[in-house]
PABAZA-43256 format. One record per residue: x, y, z of N, C-alpha, C in turn. Coordinates in steps of 0.02 Angstrom, whole numbers, padded with zeros to 5 digits, always signed. Layout:
N
XYZXYZXYZ
...
//
This chain:
427
+00042-00060+00000+00000+00000+00000+00044+00062+00000
+00024+00110-00038+00062+00173-00043+00065+00208+00025
+00123+00230+00043+00132+00267+00105+00124+00342+00093
+00109+00379+00147+00103+00451+00142+00173+00483+00140
+00178+00540+00108+00241+00577+00102+00232+00644+00136
+00282+00664+00176+00280+00727+00214+00335+00773+00190
+00319+00837+00180+00367+00888+00162+00373+00937+00221
+00433+00943+00249+00443+00988+00306+00502+01034+00293
+00502+01092+00325+00558+01138+00322+00610+01120+00374
+00673+01124+00357+00726+01105+00404+00756+01164+00441
+00737+01225+00421+00767+01285+00452+00713+01326+00486
+00708+01391+00469+00658+01434+00502+00599+01448+00457
+00588+01408+00407+00536+01422+00358+00564+01457+00298
+00522+01470+00249+00542+01504+00187+00594+01465+00148
+00596+01399+00157+00647+01359+00123+00628+01341+00051
+00565+01348+00034+00542+01328-00032+00497+01267-00030
+00464+01258+00027+00419+01199+00035+00362+01201-00015
+00337+01261-00031+00281+01267-00077+00298+01238-00145
+00358+01253-00169+00378+01227-00235+00385+01151-00233
+00415+01125-00180+00424+01052-00175+00356+01018-00170
+00312+01046-00130+00245+01017-00123+00208+01020-00190
+00213+01078-00223+00180+01085-00288+00207+01033-00338
+00272+01022-00338+00302+00974-00384+00281+00903-00368
+00287+00884-00305+00269+00816-00285+00194+00803-00289
+00155+00856-00283+00082+00848-00285+00059+00824-00354
+00101+00832-00405+00082+00808-00471+00073+00732-00473
+00104+00698-00424+00097+00625-00419+00055+00604-00359
+00023+00653-00326-00017+00639-00267-00092+00645-00283
-00132+00614-00241-00205+00620-00248-00234+00672-00200
-00200+00681-00143-00224+00727-00091-00165+00765-00062
-00174+00830-00052-00122+00872-00020-00152+00901+00044
-00115+00895+00099-00141+00912+00166-00096+00962+00201
-00126+01016+00227-00093+01060+00276-00113+01035+00344
-00064+01024+00388-00079+00993+00453-00066+01037+00513
-00040+01097+00504-00028+01142+00561-00019+01213+00536
-00016+01260+00583-00006+01330+00566-00068+01362+00539
-00060+01424+00519-00116+01462+00492-00094+01506+00435
-00127+01563+00426-00112+01607+00370-00053+01653+00384
-00015+01637+00437+00048+01673+00449+00102+01646+00403
+00091+01587+00374+00139+01557+00329+00124+01576+00257
+00175+01581+00216+00165+01597+00146+00204+01551+00101
+00173+01526+00048+00206+01485-00002+00203+01521-00069
+00260+01527-00102+00261+01554-00170+00271+01497-00219
+00228+01496-00270+00231+01442-00320+00231+01474-00389
+00276+01450-00432+00281+01475-00500+00274+01419-00549
+00232+01428-00600+00229+01381-00656+00195+01417-00714
+00214+01396-00774+00188+01426-00836+00197+01501-00837
+00252+01525-00807+00267+01596-00808+00228+01638-00760
+00188+01607-00717+00147+01644-00668+00170+01628-00597
+00163+01677-00553+00182+01669-00483+00120+01676-00440
+00112+01629-00393+00054+01630-00349+00077+01628-00276
+00046+01668-00234+00062+01670-00163+00003+01640-00124
+00017+01585-00089-00033+01553-00047-00017+01564+00027
-00068+01569+00068-00057+01581+00139-00088+01527+00183
-00146+01503+00165-00178+01451+00204-00199+01392+00161
-00214+01404+00098-00236+01350+00053-00177+01307+00033
-00184+01241+00034-00129+01196+00016-00105+01205-00056
-00043+01185-00068-00010+01198-00132-00036+01156-00190
-00076+01106-00176-00103+01064-00229-00166+01091-00260
-00185+01151-00242-00250+01179-00262-00255+01193-00336
-00198+01199-00370-00199+01220-00440-00220+01166-00489
-00225+01104-00466-00247+01049-00509-00312+01023-00480
-00367+01032-00515-00433+01014-00488-00442+00939-00480
-00396+00899-00508-00400+00827-00499-00375+00806-00430
-00340+00852-00395-00313+00837-00330-00355+00869-00275
-00371+00829-00224-00407+00856-00167-00357+00888-00118
-00377+00942-00087-00336+00977-00038-00373+00980+00028
-00334+00974+00082-00365+00969+00148-00329+01015+00197
-00369+01053+00236-00343+01089+00294-00360+01046+00354
-00309+01016+00385-00320+00968+00438-00340+00998+00505
-00353+00955+00553-00376+00977+00619-00323+01016+00658
-00260+01009+00639-00206+01045+00674-00197+01116+00651
-00232+01135+00598-00228+01203+00571-00270+01251+00613
-00248+01313+00618-00290+01366+00645-00315+01407+00585
-00380+01414+00580-00413+01435+00519-00443+01504+00525
-00419+01550+00484-00446+01618+00483-00496+01624+00425
-00561+01625+00439-00611+01627+00384-00606+01688+00340
-00585+01744+00369-00579+01806+00328-00524+01798+00276
-00466+01777+00296-00411+01770+00248-00425+01713+00199
-00459+01661+00222-00477+01605+00178-00523+01628+00122
-00575+01664+00139-00623+01688+00089-00589+01736+00040
-00545+01778+00067-00507+01824+00024-00463+01786-00025
-00430+01733-00001-00384+01695-00042-00421+01656-00097
-00477+01625-00080-00513+01588-00132-00543+01635-00184
-00562+01695-00162-00587+01745-00210-00533+01764-00259
-00472+01776-00235-00416+01795-00278-00399+01739-00327
-00400+01677-00303-00384+01621-00346-00438+01611-00399
-00500+01619-00380-00554+01612-00429-00551+01667-00482
-00530+01726-00462-00521+01780-00511-00466+01764-00562
-00420+01719-00542-00366+01699-00587-00382+01635-00625
-00444+01612-00618-00467+01556-00658-00469+01489-00625
-00456+01485-00559-00458+01421-00524-00525+01414-00487
-00557+01357-00495-00625+01348-00469-00629+01341-00393
-00579+01311-00363-00577+01298-00291-00637+01257-00268
-00647+01202-00301-00698+01154-00279-00665+01092-00250
-00599+01089-00252-00561+01030-00230-00528+01043-00162
-00569+01061-00113-00542+01080-00048-00590+01061+00008
-00562+01031+00061-00600+01016+00122-00566+01049+00182
-00607+01068+00231-00583+01097+00294-00605+01052+00351
-00560+01036+00396-00578+00994+00453-00627+01029+00500
-00678+00992+00520-00725+01019+00568-00695+01026+00638
-00634+00997+00648-00601+01001+00712-00546+01055+00715
-00534+01089+00660-00485+01144+00661-00512+01202+00702
-00467+01238+00734-00488+01296+00774-00488+01360+00733
-00535+01404+00749-00547+01464+00710-00511+01524+00740
-00478+01563+00696-00448+01627+00715-00500+01682+00705
-00515+01719+00758-00561+01775+00753-00524+01841+00761
-00558+01896+00748-00527+01961+00753-00497+01974+00822
-00531+01949+00874-00505+01961+00942-00438+01927+00953
-00425+01872+00917-00360+01839+00923-00304+01883+00892
-00321+01916+00836-00272+01960+00804-00258+02021+00848
-00311+02050+00876-00302+02109+00919-00260+02091+00979
-00276+02036+01011-00238+02015+01070-00166+01997+01053
-00155+01968+00995-00087+01952+00973-00043+02014+00973
-00070+02068+00944-00032+02130+00941-00022+02161+01010
-00073+02158+01053-00068+02187+01120-00019+02148+01164
-00020+02081+01158+00028+02041+01196+00100+02056+01174
+00109+02065+01110+00177+02079+01084+00202+02147+01109
+00157+02196+01109+00175+02263+01135+00193+02258+01209
+00158+02216+01245+00169+02209+01317+00239+02181+01332
+00265+02140+01286+00331+02110+01295+00388+02161+01287
+00374+02217+01253+00424+02268+01243+00486+02243+01207
+00544+02253+01237+00607+02233+01204+00615+02157+01199
+00574+02121+01235+00577+02047+01232+00527+02017+01183
+00502+02058+01137+00451+02034+01090+00476+01975+01049
+00428+01933+01029+00443+01871+00992+00456+01885+00919
+00424+01937+00891+00428+01949+00819+00371+01915+00783
+00315+01906+00817+00257+01874+00788+00231+01912+00727
+00197+01876+00682+00166+01908+00624+00101+01943+00642
+00079+01935+00705+00017+01967+00730-00044+01943+00691
-00042+01880+00670-00099+01851+00634-00146+01813+00680
-00134+01818+00746-00179+01785+00793-00165+01712+00805
-00108+01688+00779-00093+01617+00783-00083+01594+00856
-00038+01628+00892-00023+01610+00961-00085+01611+01006
-00124+01666+01007-00183+01668+01049-00235+01614+01031
-00239+01595+00967-00287+01543+00948-00265+01475+00973
-00200+01459+00966-00175+01396+00994-00179+01396+01070
-00170+01455+01101-00177+01460+01173-00248+01443+01195
-00297+01470+01159-00367+01453+01173-00380+01379+01164
-00349+01351+01113-00359+01279+01099-00334+01237+01158
-00273+01250+01180-00244+01211+01234-00280+01224+01300
-00304+01286+01309-00340+01303+01370-00413+01281+01369
-00433+01249+01313-00500+01221+01305-00554+01276+01305
-00537+01332+01275-00586+01386+01269-00591+01412+01197
-00569+01372+01150-00572+01392+01080-00639+01377+01047
-00646+01402+00986-00705+01387+00945-00680+01350+00883
-00707+01290+00873-00685+01250+00816-00730+01263+00755
-00707+01240+00697-00745+01251+00635-00815+01221+00640
-00821+01164+00673-00887+01133+00682-00935+01180+00719
-00909+01217+00768-00950+01266+00804-00965+01326+00759
-00914+01346+00722-00920+01406+00679-00976+01399+00628
-00984+01339+00599-01035+01330+00547-01100+01301+00575
-01106+01297+00641-01166+01268+00672-01221+01321+00680
-01281+01297+00695-01339+01342+00703-01335+01383+00767
-01297+01360+00816-01292+01397+00879-01227+01435+00885
-01194+01449+00829-01131+01487+00830-01140+01555+00863
-01194+01590+00847-01202+01658+00873-01200+01660+00949
-01233+01613+00981-01233+01610+01055-01163+01597+01081
-01129+01549+01051-01061+01532+01072-01015+01592+01064
-01020+01625+01007-00975+01680+00991-00987+01742+01034
-01050+01758+01046-01065+01816+01088-01034+01809+01158
-01042+01750+01187-01014+01738+01254-00938+01744+01253
-00907+01717+01201-00834+01719+01195-00809+01790+01184
-00842+01827+01140-00820+01894+01124-00826+01941+01184
-00878+01930+01224-00886+01971+01285-00826+01964+01331
-00803+01903+01341-00744+01891+01383-00681+01920+01351
-00674+01911+01285-00614+01935+01251-00611+02011+01250
-00667+02043+01245-00668+02117+01246-00644+02143+01313
-00660+02109+01367-00635+02129+01433-00558+02125+01436
-00531+02072+01405-00458+02065+01403-00426+02118+01359
-00458+02134+01303-00432+02185+01258-00431+02253+01293
-00484+02269+01328-00488+02333+01364-00437+02336+01420
-00426+02280+01454-00377+02278+01508-00307+02294+01482
-00293+02273+01421-00227+02284+01391-00221+02350+01355
-00274+02390+01358-00271+02457+01327-00295+02460+01256
-00327+02406+01232-00352+02405+01164-00423+02430+01159
-00449+02429+01098-00518+02452+01085-00563+02392+01075
-00619+02390+01112-00664+02333+01108-00693+02324+01038
-00706+02262+01020-00735+02246+00955-00811+02254+00958
-00840+02284+00906-00912+02293+00902-00946+02225+00895
-00985+02206+00946-01013+02139+00949-01062+02126+00892
-01110+02171+00881-01162+02160+00831-01132+02157+00761
-01087+02202+00747-01054+02203+00681-01014+02139+00669
-00979+02118+00721-00937+02058+00716-00979+01995+00707
-01033+01989+00745-01077+01930+00739-01104+01925+00668
-01129+01980+00641-01156+01981+00573-01104+01961+00522
-01045+01988+00529-00991+01974+00482-00971+01900+00482
-00965+01871+00541-00943+01801+00545-00998+01753+00525
-01060+01771+00535-01115+01727+00513-01116+01724+00436
-01102+01780+00404-01098+01782+00331-01039+01740+00306
-00982+01745+00341-00923+01706+00322-00936+01631+00331
-00973+01614+00385-00988+01543+00398-01028+01513+00341
-01072+01552+00311-01112+01527+00255-01068+01509+00195
-01014+01547+00186-00968+01534+00130-00924+01474+00146
-00903+01467+00208-00857+01414+00228-00892+01346+00233
-00955+01344+00254-00991+01283+00271-00985+01227+00218
-00991+01242+00153-00989+01188+00104-00922+01151+00101
-00869+01182+00127-00803+01151+00125-00790+01104+00185
-00833+01107+00236-00818+01075+00300-00841+01002+00301
-00794+00957+00320-00810+00887+00331-00767+00861+00389
-00778+00798+00407-00734+00766+00456-00674+00737+00417
-00621+00775+00414-00563+00756+00372-00524+00697+00401
-00531+00683+00465-00496+00626+00494-00521+00560+00463
-00587+00552+00461-00615+00492+00431-00602+00492+00355
-00607+00551+00325-00596+00555+00253-00525+00533+00234
-00474+00559+00268-00405+00543+00251-00389+00470+00262
-00413+00443+00317-00399+00373+00331-00435+00326+00283
-00494+00345+00263-00531+00306+00214-00496+00307+00146
-00473+00366+00126-00438+00372+00062-00371+00335+00063
-00337+00336+00120-00275+00300+00127-00287+00225+00118
-00339+00199+00148-00355+00128+00141-00371+00109+00069
-00395+00156+00031-00409+00144-00040-00346+00146-00083
-00289+00163-00052-00226+00166-00090-00211+00234-00119
-00247+00286-00098-00234+00354-00123-00167+00380-00097
-00133+00418-00139-00068+00447-00122-00079+00514-00086
-00054+00520-00025-00066+00579+00015+00000+00616+00028
+00000+00681+00015+00058+00723+00025+00043+00774+00079
+00084+00777+00131+00075+00825+00186+00126+00881+00179
+00102+00943+00182+00147+01000+00180+00146+01037+00246
+00206+01050+00272+00211+01088+00334+00216+01162+00320
+00201+01201+00370+00211+01274+00367+00268+01291+00415
+00301+01347+00403+00360+01368+00441+00415+01315+00435
+00459+01310+00485+00514+01262+00482+00525+01230+00549
+00569+01179+00550+00580+01140+00611+00606+01182+00669
+00644+01234+00654+00672+01276+00707+00620+01322+00738
+00559+01321+00711+00504+01360+00739+00454+01315+00775
+00468+01250+00780+00425+01204+00815+00420+01223+00889
+00360+01223+00918+00351+01246+00986+00388+01203+01037
+00400+01139+01021+00436+01095+01067+00511+01090+01050
+00527+01087+00986+00595+01073+00965+00633+01133+00938
+00599+01189+00929+00629+01248+00899+00668+01291+00948
+00688+01350+00924+00730+01396+00962+00685+01437+01009
+00657+01403+01057+00610+01432+01106+00643+01490+01145
+00608+01546+01157+00537+01559+01143+00522+01589+01074
+00575+01595+01032+00565+01625+00967+00541+01572+00917
+00481+01549+00929+00453+01494+00890+00381+01510+00872
+00349+01467+00832+00278+01473+00821+00241+01432+00874
+00176+01424+00867+00137+01393+00921+00112+01323+00905
+00143+01292+00854+00121+01225+00834+00182+01181+00822
+00169+01117+00809+00223+01069+00793+00234+01068+00718
+00288+01100+00697+00303+01108+00626+00343+01049+00599
+00365+01004+00642+00407+00947+00622+00363+00890+00595
+00397+00839+00569+00361+00782+00540+00316+00747+00589
+00334+00749+00653+00292+00716+00703+00225+00750+00713
+00219+00813+00689+00156+00849+00696+00103+00825+00647
+00123+00786+00598+00075+00763+00547+00019+00722+00578
+00036+00674+00621-00015+00631+00650-00064+00670+00694
-00037+00715+00736-00081+00755+00779-00123+00803+00739
-00096+00827+00684-00131+00879+00646-00175+00853+00591
-00177+00786+00581-00218+00759+00526-00258+00698+00545
-00235+00661+00596-00269+00599+00614-00243+00538+00576
-00190+00548+00536-00157+00493+00502-00103+00465+00548
-00107+00402+00566-00059+00373+00613+00012+00371+00586
+00062+00373+00630+00133+00377+00609+00156+00317+00568
+00126+00259+00577+00148+00200+00538+00127+00205+00465
+00085+00253+00448+00063+00262+00379+00107+00310+00340
+00156+00339+00374+00201+00387+00341+00263+00350+00317
+00277+00356+00252+00333+00320+00222+00394+00362+00208
+00384+00425+00188+00439+00469+00170+00431+00536+00205
+00487+00563+00231+00487+00630+00259+00543+00669+00225
+00523+00717+00183+00570+00756+00142+00586+00821+00178
+00649+00832+00192+00670+00894+00225+00693+00945+00173
+00659+01002+00171+00676+01054+00123+00730+01100+00152
+00785+01107+00116+00843+01144+00139+00858+01201+00091
+00855+01262+00114+00878+01318+00074+00955+01315+00072
+00984+01329+00014+01057+01321+00005+01098+01369+00047
+01064+01416+00080+01094+01461+00130+01043+01466+00185
+01050+01513+00231+01002+01519+00286+00967+01587+00285
+00904+01587+00305+00869+01650+00316+00826+01644+00378
+00810+01700+00407+00766+01701+00465+00728+01767+00466
+00665+01764+00487+00624+01824+00496+00607+01830+00570
+00609+01890+00596+00591+01900+00666+00651+01895+00712
+00637+01896+00777+00690+01897+00827+00719+01828+00841
+00774+01827+00877+00805+01764+00897+00876+01757+00871
+00913+01712+00902+00983+01700+00883+00989+01674+00812
+01045+01690+00780+01057+01670+00711+01133+01669+00702
+01167+01617+00724+01241+01616+00727+01275+01630+00660
+01247+01606+00604+01282+01614+00540+01261+01677+00502
+01222+01721+00535+01199+01782+00503+01258+01828+00487
+01255+01859+00428+01306+01909+00411+01273+01963+00368
+01302+02021+00367+01274+02077+00329+01331+02112+00293
+01334+02102+00228+01383+02135+00185+01358+02134+00113
+01402+02144+00066+01381+02146-00004+01352+02079-00028
+01380+02024-00001+01356+01958-00022+01285+01946+00005
+01273+01963+00068+01206+01953+00096+01155+01996+00060
+01175+02058+00042+01131+02102+00004+01115+02072-00064
+01167+02044-00096+01158+02012-00161+01109+01953-00156
+01118+01912-00105+01074+01854-00096+01002+01877-00084
+00994+01926-00040+00926+01950-00022+00889+01977-00084
+00924+02018-00124+00891+02048-00181+00882+01999-00239
+00931+01956-00250+00926+01908-00305+00871+01858-00292
+00865+01836-00230+00814+01786-00212+00749+01817-00188
+00745+01884-00188+00685+01919-00163+00667+01894-00093
+00716+01897-00049+00707+01870+00019+00668+01919+00063
+00604+01922+00048+00556+01962+00087+00496+01918+00100
+00467+01922+00159+00413+01878+00179+00354+01880+00131
+00328+01821+00112+00269+01817+00068+00209+01849+00102
+00202+01837+00167+00145+01862+00205+00158+01931+00234
+00217+01941+00264+00231+02003+00301+00268+02055+00260
+00303+02034+00206+00346+02078+00165+00408+02102+00202
+00420+02074+00262+00479+02094+00299+00542+02066+00267
+00597+02106+00265+00660+02079+00238+00686+02023+00282
+00708+01968+00252+00734+01912+00289+00807+01922+00306
+00827+01901+00365+00897+01901+00385+00933+01846+00347
+00995+01858+00328+01033+01813+00285+01092+01783+00323
+01104+01718+00312+01162+01685+00343+01188+01629+00300
+01247+01605+00315+01274+01547+00281+01237+01484+00305
+01242+01431+00267+01210+01369+00285+01237+01344+00352
+01192+01321+00395+01211+01299+00462+01202+01224+00469
+01259+01187+00468+01257+01114+00473+01236+01088+00540
+01247+01127+00593+01225+01106+00660+01149+01102+00661
+01117+01153+00634+01044+01154+00630+01018+01097+00586
+01051+01086+00530+01028+01034+00484+01032+00965+00514
+01087+00950+00549+01093+00885+00582+01037+00876+00634
+01026+00927+00672+00973+00926+00723+00905+00916+00691
+00892+00952+00637+00829+00947+00602+00818+00878+00572
+00871+00850+00544+00865+00782+00516+00846+00732+00571
+00874+00742+00630+00862+00697+00686+00790+00702+00711
+00766+00762+00725+00700+00769+00756+00644+00756+00706
+00658+00764+00641+00607+00750+00590+00608+00678+00566
+00663+00643+00577+00670+00576+00549+00672+00578+00474
+00710+00625+00445+00710+00636+00373+00735+00575+00335
+00702+00561+00279+00724+00507+00235+00761+00534+00174
+00753+00598+00159+00790+00629+00104+00788+00705+00112
+00832+00738+00072+00836+00811+00073+00815+00839+00005
+00788+00899+00006+00774+00937-00054+00812+01003-00050
+00863+01011-00091+00905+01071-00089+00875+01124-00136
+00858+01182-00107+00824+01234-00145+00868+01295-00155
+00852+01334-00207+00884+01399-00220+00959+01393-00229
+00981+01338-00256+01053+01329-00269+01079+01381-00318
+01036+01400-00365+01056+01449-00416+01072+01518-00388
+01045+01534-00329+01057+01600-00299+01130+01608-00280
+01165+01554-00267+01235+01557-00246+01283+01564-00304
+01258+01561-00366+01300+01569-00425+01336+01637-00423
+01400+01635-00436+01439+01697-00438+01474+01715-00373
+01460+01679-00319+01494+01691-00256+01557+01647-00254
+01614+01677-00247+01678+01641-00254+01689+01588-00202
+01672+01604-00139+01682+01556-00085+01617+01548-00045
+01599+01487-00033+01539+01472+00005+01557+01440+00072
+01522+01460+00124+01537+01435+00191+01479+01392+00217
+01498+01340+00254+01449+01298+00290+01473+01291+00362
+01430+01307+00408+01446+01299+00479+01441+01225+00498
+01493+01199+00531+01493+01128+00551+01492+01118+00626
+01507+01171+00664+01504+01167+00738+01504+01238+00765
+01492+01245+00831+01494+01310+00864+01549+01311+00917
+01570+01371+00933+01610+01383+00994+01565+01417+01044
+01557+01386+01103+01516+01415+01156+01559+01422+01218
+01574+01483+01237+01614+01498+01296+01680+01460+01296
+01712+01458+01237+01778+01428+01232+01778+01353+01218
+01720+01323+01211+01715+01251+01199+01679+01238+01132
+01707+01192+01092+01675+01174+01029+01617+01126+01043
+01559+01142+01015+01500+01099+01024+01470+01083+00956
+01436+01026+00953+01405+01004+00891+01330+00998+00898
+01304+01019+00955+01232+01015+00969+01202+01084+00972
+01136+01086+00964+01099+01149+00970+01082+01160+01044
+01105+01215+01075+01089+01227+01146+01014+01235+01157
+00990+01212+01213+00918+01219+01229+00900+01290+01247
+00946+01325+01279+00931+01393+01302+00950+01445+01249
+00903+01489+01235+00913+01541+01185+00973+01586+01203
+00981+01600+01268+01036+01643+01291+01104+01612+01275
+01108+01544+01278+01171+01511+01260+01182+01511+01185
+01128+01499+01148+01135+01497+01076+01156+01565+01048
+01135+01619+01080+01154+01686+01058+01229+01698+01066
+01261+01660+01111+01333+01668+01121+01375+01622+01076
+01342+01579+01038+01378+01532+00995+01410+01567+00936
+01472+01549+00923+01509+01574+00865+01518+01516+00816
+01504+01527+00751+01506+01471+00703+01577+01453+00682
+01589+01389+00674+01651+01364+00643+01633+01341+00572
+01670+01367+00523+01652+01355+00453+01702+01311+00417
+01676+01276+00366+01718+01250+00313+01703+01293+00252
+01752+01300+00208+01743+01342+00148+01748+01299+00086
+01701+01309+00040+01700+01272-00023+01703+01322-00081
+01735+01303-00135+01737+01348-00193+01669+01353-00226
+01652+01413-00249+01588+01424-00282+01593+01410-00357
+01544+01432-00395+01543+01423-00467+01514+01485-00500
+01531+01496-00562+01508+01555-00598+01461+01538-00655
+01455+01474-00673+01412+01453-00728+01338+01462-00711
+01298+01479-00762+01225+01485-00754+01196+01415-00750
+01172+01396-00691+01146+01328-00683+01071+01323-00695
+01038+01380-00707+00965+01378-00718+00947+01344-00784
+00996+01336-00828+00982+01303-00892+00997+01228-00889
+01024+01205-00834+01040+01133-00828+00976+01091-00829
+00980+01034-00860+00922+00989-00866+00925+00930-00819
+00983+00920-00787+00990+00863-00741+01045+00879-00690
+01047+00840-00637+01098+00850-00585+01168+00841-00615
+01176+00794-00660+01241+00780-00691+01268+00839-00731
+01223+00882-00755+01245+00940-00795+01271+00998-00752
+01261+00994-00687+01284+01048-00642+01361+01052-00643
+01388+01113-00633+01460+01120-00626+01485+01078-00568
+01548+01056-00572+01577+01013-00520+01570+01044-00450
+01584+01109-00443+01581+01141-00377+01510+01143-00349
+01461+01150-00394+01391+01149-00371+01372+01080-00347
+01393+01029-00384+01379+00960-00363+01414+00944-00297
+01475+00969-00289+01512+00956-00227+01479+00991-00167
+01451+01049-00179+01416+01085-00125+01355+01045-00102
+01317+01019-00149+01258+00978-00132+01280+00914-00095
+01332+00882-00120+01356+00820-00089+01382+00833-00019
+01412+00891-00008+01438+00907+00059+01380+00915+00109
+01325+00946+00086+01266+00953+00130+01241+00884+00150
+01236+00839+00102+01214+00771+00116+01261+00736+00164
+01326+00746+00154+01376+00714+00198+01371+00739+00269
+01361+00804+00278+01355+00834+00344+01293+00807+00381
+01239+00798+00344+01175+00777+00373+01170+00701+00381
+01205+00665+00337+01198+00592+00337+01132+00570+00307
+01104+00612+00263+01040+00598+00230+01049+00609+00155
+01021+00565+00114+01027+00571+00041+00988+00631+00015
+01011+00656-00042+00976+00711-00077+00929+00680-00128
+00865+00700-00124+00815+00673-00171+00792+00723-00222
+00799+00789-00207+00776+00842-00251+00827+00899-00250
+00840+00929-00309+00882+00988-00313+00846+01039-00357
+00840+01101-00333+00806+01153-00371+00856+01206-00393
+00853+01225-00458+00901+01274-00485+00864+01333-00516
+00802+01343-00498+00764+01399-00525+00694+01400-00495
+00658+01455-00506+00593+01463-00474+00539+01421-00506
+00544+01408-00571+00490+01373-00606+00488+01299-00587
+00429+01270-00594+00418+01200-00579+00467+01155-00619
+00483+01176-00680+00526+01135-00724+00600+01136-00702
+00619+01185-00663+00689+01191-00642+00703+01150-00580
+00685+01086-00584+00689+01042-00526+00714+00973-00548
+00765+00948-00513+00789+00880-00526+00765+00834-00471
+00724+00786-00487+00700+00737-00438+00739+00673-00447
+00777+00654-00396+00822+00597-00400+00793+00535-00367
+00730+00540-00345+00700+00485-00307+00626+00480-00323
+00599+00420-00326+00528+00410-00337+00493+00407-00269
+00461+00462-00250+00434+00467-00182+00370+00428-00170
+00332+00415-00223+00270+00379-00214+00273+00308-00242
+00334+00281-00244+00343+00213-00270+00308+00163-00224
//
């Protein structure tokens, strides 16, 4: 029986998971988002067009493929409706999508509180996108959230009024402006009417389809270093972004997962606060940022730039149980004479090969690098891995050697066609 395939980010997100998911989805029957919300952004390019997705799974562009927002997702109905409207205006029907009735809903009060909590932290702010993600997951764990099943039910208004009354008290306590109850109730009831046709019990659906032999592809949002348990806490997101989050966020048991693909950007980037040992700022970082358009899909914030960090990659391979790597944006490094990869840190005079648990310790880590020669040839025209310049192939092989995981995909350009797949993932 065909096993499920998982695509996860190995760094802080923005690694190119959307492109990998889009490519692999061509051989999948179902594409599933299992965590996160519309704070994540995927850019996908094909046929000369570029599409930015925030909550809708990357398989949406082929109507033969079903797409699922799993129970582990936090769902913002406003951004969802806006996104499907934009896609429909571009010619996509959006009839191939289901939303879990167990997913939790992001409301306006979650966004307002997200911003107020961040302001309250002052200089210790997390760098949140202020999309209401943290407060919604907080409500979920505290057992005071509203799920999609409640949102589309006949008694939603009663549930929501009681909840909003309590949230308005919290907003006022923090110095914010209370949300207009009547206006908000009317607005969300109208949104519920649009969302309702998409809602099903996706847990039973996914397991039933799996038993039928359907090929299921799971796409993660953010990256492993933003996982609430395994990431660079407290500068993390509020969900499990690693491969282990698939089962909790979808209802597909771990024994049904066959492949876990770790997406690796050929260098490092990070958005928001937190330690970043390999970060550097000079002409090369500026070149990388502008050439790769390293600005957030959702936030438009400029991304911080760093050399590839092997310590992080080894850790990410371990906690995700990766079966292969997908090296992205290799073409961006073209023209840089010397490329660096961090293989260990110096912490207070001692060389370490592990990721410190405490953020304060990680901030003191100094990277130890190996240097590899770069290449000047245009690799975007290459048709296979074998056609790459020797130094480009050696760079890819060194990443695999450092991680101890084989490379299954190499990307040398933004378009879907600029991808070398060295492994049959749905075999």
